[in-house]
C-alpha positions, 0 to 999 in steps of 0.5 A, a space after each residue: 241239433 245237439 237240443 234234439 239229441 238231448 230231447 230225444 235221449 231224455 225222452 227215451 229214459 223217461 220211457 224207460 224209467 217208465 217200463 221198469 216201474 210195471 210190476 208183477 204179482 203172483 198168488 199161488 195155493 199150497 193147499 191146491 184150491 182153485 181160485 180167481 184173482 180179482 183186482 180193484 174189482 176186475 177178474 183177471 183170470 178167466 178161469 180158476 187156477 192154483 197159480 196166477 200171475 198178473 203182469 204190467 200192473 202200473 199201481 203202487 197197491 191194489 184191492 184184492 179178492 182171491 175167490 175160491 171155488 170150493 164153496 167152503 174156503 172163504 174169499 179173501 179181501 186184503 189191500 197189496 202195496 208193493 215197489 214199482 219194478 218188482 215182481 212180489 209173490 204172495 202164496 195162499 197157506 193155512 195160518 196157525 189158528 186154521 184160517 186160510 189166509 193171504 201171506 208175503 213172500 218173496 220180491 225180486 227186481 223185474 229182470 230177476 224174476 224166474 220165467 214161467 213155471 208150468 201150470 202157471 197161469 200168466 195174465 197181462 193185468 186189464 181193468 176191463 171186466 172179461 167179455 163174455 159171449 152166449 151162445 145157443 145152438 137149438 136141434 131139432 129132429 123130426 121123424 114123421 109117418 103120416 098118419 093112419 097109413 098102415 105099412 103091410 108086409 105080407 109073407 106066404 110059404 108054400 109047401 109040398 110034400 112028395 112022399 105023400 103025395 100033394 100035401 100042401 101047407 099054406 102060411 101067411 103073415 100079415 104085419 101091419 105098422 100104424 104111422 107116426 109123428 115124433 119131434 125132438 128139441 134140443 138147446 144148447 148154451 155156450 159161454 165162453 170168455 176171451 182174454 188176453 193172456 201169456 204163456 212165455 209169449 206175450 200176446 197169445 189169445 186164450 179162450 176157454 169156458 168160464 169156471 164155476 163162480 161163488 156167487 159169495 155168502 149167504 148168510 142163514 135166515 138172512 133174506 134181506 138186501 146184501 151190502 159187501 158180497 163176502 164172507 163176514 169176519 168170523 167171530 174168532 178172529 172178530 174177537 181177537 180184534 176188539 181185544 185189540 182195539 180195548 187195549 189202546 189208550 186213546 180213542 182216535 187210535 181204537 177209531 183208526 185201529 177199527 177203520 183199518 179191520 173194517 177196510 179190509 173184511 166185510 162184517 156184519 151189522 152185529 160187528 159193528 155195533 159191537 165196534 161202536 159200543 167199544 167208544 164213549 162218545 156219540 159222535 165217534 159211534 156215528 162217525 164208525 157206522 157211517 164208515 162201515 156201512 159199505 163194508 157190511 153184508 146184512 145191511 137190511 138189520 142196519 137198524 139193530 145199531 139204533 140200540 148203541 145211540 143216546 140221541 135221536 138226531 144221531 139215529 136221523 142222521 145215520 139213517 139219512 146217510 144210509 138212504 143216501 149211500 151209493 156203491 
């Protein structure tokens, strides 16, 4: 009996400890831009919001994309890691350089987290895509008057003037109306999603219209295949990255930093080539070119990297790698 009781207590403590490891993330925009939160490739909020809380996260880090709907603000791609059992708040703000960035703001234990505020959309984390249904309604209205038929209206007026001793005035009005066929058809398509969200109470199901989701960055003058669909790193920030990498003394340190930057950004083929040229060794350039392929927007221009190689064998190896690459 004592062993059974001990086992029960251990299981209870284990479950309690596991429950305490859940994490909440809060994202809000200081400038009021509406956005979607995408965690590990899965969109969390069905409608664009300015303040989103995602609960019941169980991993210590997630790949997050903040996708804006104003058509002007570049998406933010970042890997976040945080302490289990906490609620961590991130703010979306404009940096001193005029860039829209995601910045850590605060962290508190779950037990001390404030209750949801008004206007905050609370989402229970889900690792499956939002279910989307499409309803199409066709309405046909028919108004038919058989062709060839004639509607006729006859009006007769007779007036006798007693003063003149019998003057008569006769008036006849005939109205003919030829039949017509009229048919009107309209089609209405409604898109809706259903997801489990909470607003104070867990388990409330809300349904609404899906907001407009931007399809991603479109490179001017480029019509080829697209790799990463986000906005590539702007040139000002990229130039700063190049300077930071150049300041490193050893190629290993340079390569590590370059991969860190690539891992959290979308690049262009020309930017990848510039990074390659920071290294003297052919093998290092090839390593970087392979690593960056999955993070490059205009992969149709990846042939431009060939100029950064000295040996044909490197070009062939890169081509073989990109041909077999699977996203």
